[in-house]
RODO-2510 file (C-alpha; in nm, 4 decimals, decimal comma):
residues 112
     n   res          X          Y          Z
     1     m   -11,4797     5,5722    15,3175
     2     p   -11,2857     5,6026    15,6354
     3     s   -11,3799     5,9756    15,8043
     4     t   -11,0013     5,9295    15,8810
     5     q   -10,9083     6,0003    15,5011
     6     t   -10,5838     6,3002    15,5340
     7     d   -10,5477     6,3874    15,1771
     8     p   -10,8519     6,5509    15,0651
     9     l   -10,7706     6,4474    14,6590
    10     s   -10,7645     6,0968    14,7923
    11     a   -11,0719     6,1494    14,9599
    12     a   -11,2339     6,3040    14,6724
    13     f   -11,1611     6,0522    14,3925
    14     g   -11,2972     5,7594    14,6233
    15     a   -11,6292     5,9257    14,6545
    16     l   -11,5955     5,9738    14,2851
    17     a   -11,5417     5,5587    14,2755
    18     d   -11,9223     5,5014    14,3272
    19     p   -12,1174     5,5782    13,9845
    20     t   -12,4467     5,6504    14,2323
    21     r   -12,2308     5,9464    14,3980
    22     r   -12,1259     6,0217    14,0295
    23     a   -12,5110     6,0676    13,9130
    24     i   -12,6066     6,2572    14,2430
    25     l   -12,3130     6,5325    14,1504
    26     e   -12,4498     6,5553    13,7818
    27     r   -12,7804     6,5761    13,9517
    28     l   -12,6712     6,8911    14,1815
    29     s   -12,4956     7,0576    13,8773
    30     d   -12,8167     7,2153    13,7751
    31     g   -12,8020     7,3692    14,1496
    32     e   -12,8949     7,3176    14,4839
    33     t   -13,1592     7,1236    14,6074
    34     a   -13,3627     6,9236    14,8695
    35     v   -13,1967     6,5854    15,0055
    36     g   -13,5663     6,4275    14,9069
    37     d   -13,5876     6,5698    14,5794
    38     l   -13,2278     6,4620    14,4870
    39     a   -13,2562     6,0855    14,5993
    40     e   -13,6358     6,0424    14,4323
    41     p   -13,4710     5,8468    14,0916
    42     f   -13,2358     5,6428    14,2416
    43     a   -13,4045     5,3187    14,3397
    44     i   -13,2135     5,2583    14,6966
    45     s   -13,3443     5,3432    15,0226
    46     a   -13,3573     5,6861    15,1875
    47     p   -13,0935     5,6023    15,4237
    48     a   -12,8659     5,4855    15,1610
    49     i   -12,8576     5,8152    15,0047
    50     s   -12,7792     6,0075    15,3035
    51     r   -12,5068     5,7442    15,3619
    52     h   -12,3333     5,8537    14,9830
    53     l   -12,4330     6,2473    15,0690
    54     k   -12,1909     6,1406    15,4140
    55     v   -11,8891     6,0392    15,1757
    56     l   -11,9492     6,3246    14,9265
    57     e   -11,9498     6,5822    15,2293
    58     e   -11,6547     6,4284    15,3674
    59     a   -11,4559     6,4582    15,0765
    60     g   -11,5364     6,8278    14,9966
    61     l   -11,7473     6,7523    14,7222
    62     v   -12,0937     6,9071    14,8693
    63     a   -12,2403     7,1141    15,1223
    64     r   -12,5474     7,0582    15,3483
    65     r   -12,7720     7,3453    15,5038
    66     t   -13,0765     7,2875    15,6763
    67     d   -13,4075     7,5360    15,5253
    68     r   -13,6588     7,5100    15,8041
    69     q   -13,7508     7,1123    15,7983
    70     r   -13,5529     7,1193    15,4821
    71     r   -13,2071     6,9526    15,4387
    72     i   -13,0555     7,1540    15,0903
    73     i   -12,7191     7,0127    14,9475
    74     r   -12,5206     7,1779    14,7064
    75     l   -12,1483     7,1321    14,5056
    76     q   -11,8657     7,2462    14,6575
    77     p   -11,6784     7,3924    14,3753
    78     d   -11,3528     7,4557    14,5273
    79     r   -11,3314     7,0769    14,5410
    80     l   -11,3866     7,0600    14,1477
    81     r   -11,1343     7,2728    14,0872
    82     e   -10,8555     7,1062    14,2572
    83     i   -10,9708     6,7778    14,0961
    84     s   -10,9670     6,9462    13,7323
    85     g   -10,6019     7,0873    13,8078
    86     w   -10,5180     6,7515    13,8963
    87     v   -10,6331     6,5816    13,6029
    88     d   -10,6053     6,8596    13,3307
    89     r   -10,1687     6,8696    13,4489
    90     y   -10,1821     6,4945    13,3213
    91     r   -10,4332     6,5829    13,0034
    92     r   -10,1211     6,7965    12,8948
    93     f    -9,8584     6,5099    12,9236
    94     w   -10,0503     6,3113    12,7271
    95     e   -10,1536     6,5328    12,4561
    96     g    -9,8140     6,6430    12,4145
    97     k    -9,7064     6,3022    12,3846
    98     l    -9,9625     6,2463    12,1081
    99     d    -9,8965     6,5573    11,9223
   100     a    -9,5550     6,4369    11,9404
   101     l    -9,6709     6,0517    11,8299
   102     a    -9,8686     6,2096    11,4821
   103     d    -9,5279     6,4688    11,4165
   104     y    -9,3893     6,1304    11,3653
   105     l    -9,6146     5,9372    11,1659
   106     e    -9,6375     6,2003    10,9718
   107     q    -9,2547     6,2447    10,9151
   108     q    -9,2518     5,8229    10,8263
   109     e    -9,5002     5,8735    10,5763
   110     n    -9,3307     6,1612    10,3709
   111     k    -9,0364     5,9497    10,3342
   112     p    -8,9430     5,7827    10,0005
***
């Protein structure tokens, strides 16, 4: 994903499109961790993990800090809340449509 992306939501969804990056976020949901520990379960190279982390960081989904010689990665809850809010608007829309459909079907069942 190019770093010239200006829309934060698009950058976040682009980052989330990759299953490895989603798995990284899942691991980080338990708390911050060192990059080396984070990379252990993945069957990809350390440079590949670094590239995934760079995309996640540019999208605002993770942040890194240095603790002595270790690079520590943690989730960024603000961007995740922004994504959740966007998705929730559409969830409410579809739930309303499904509720209306259920009401209609119930009325059809109760017709003589």
